[in-house]
C-alpha positions in Angstrom: 117.3 77.0 98.8 114.8 77.7 101.6 111.7 79.5 100.5 110.6 81.5 103.6 108.1 84.0 102.2 104.9 83.5 100.4 102.7 85.7 98.2 99.1 84.6 98.8 95.7 85.1 97.4 92.7 84.7 99.7 89.2 84.3 98.5 86.0 85.1 100.5 82.8 83.4 99.3 80.8 85.8 101.5 82.3 88.9 99.8 83.0 87.1 96.5 86.3 88.9 96.7 90.0 88.4 96.7 92.8 89.7 98.9 96.5 89.6 98.0 99.4 89.8 100.5 102.7 88.3 101.5 103.9 86.6 104.7 106.5 84.4 106.3 103.8 82.2 107.9 101.0 81.3 105.6 98.9 79.3 107.9 99.1 81.8 110.7 98.3 84.7 108.3 95.2 83.1 107.0 94.0 82.5 110.5 94.7 86.1 111.4 92.7 87.4 108.5 89.7 85.2 109.5 90.0 86.2 113.2 89.8 90.0 112.4 93.4 90.6 113.6 93.8 93.2 110.9 91.0 95.4 112.0 91.6 98.2 109.6 92.0 95.9 106.6 89.6 94.9 103.8 89.7 91.4 105.2 87.9 92.4 108.4 84.7 92.4 106.3 84.5 88.6 106.3 85.5 85.6 108.4 85.5 83.0 105.6 88.8 83.7 103.9 90.3 80.6 102.3 93.7 80.2 100.7 93.1 80.5 96.9 96.7 80.4 95.7 100.2 81.0 97.0 103.7 81.4 95.5 106.8 80.5 97.6 109.5 83.1 97.2 113.2 83.2 97.9 113.3 86.6 99.7 111.1 89.2 101.3 112.0 91.6 98.5 110.9 89.1 95.8 107.7 88.5 97.6 106.9 92.2 97.8 107.7 92.7 94.1 105.5 89.8 93.1 102.7 91.0 95.4 102.8 94.4 93.8 102.8 92.9 90.3 99.7 90.8 91.1 97.9 93.8 92.8 98.6 96.0 89.7 96.8 93.4 87.6 93.5 93.9 89.5 91.9 91.1 87.6 89.9 88.0 88.7 90.8 86.5 85.4 94.5 86.9 86.2 94.1 85.3 89.7 92.4 82.3 88.1 95.1 82.1 85.4 97.8 82.0 88.1 96.1 79.0 89.6 95.4 77.3 86.3 98.8 77.9 84.7 101.8 77.3 87.0 104.2 78.7 84.4 103.0 82.2 85.2 104.3 81.9 88.7 107.6 80.5 87.5 108.0 83.4 85.2 107.2 85.9 88.0 109.8 84.2 90.2 112.4 84.5 87.5 111.4 88.1 86.6 111.8 89.2 90.2 114.8 87.1 91.1 117.7 88.9 92.7 120.3 86.7 91.0 
């Protein structure tokens, strides 16, 4: 099974803030956020975005659903829990699996 999409959490020390998104190309997307490529996005406010956490997904649909789930949580504590407890990501992948 090839995992081609990623849900990602970026962290900016300058803003002390997080950004959640999904992509096919994780490395390229982080660079785009730091280069101001998304000029109407929250991420344009900083150039020090670093990858905080990512989840490899099976499909674009699964990535979108997991991204929405994480965004609904709106909690720094939840973001840190995702990173600290990998079982949360496994449960999300199962919950939003298409099979």
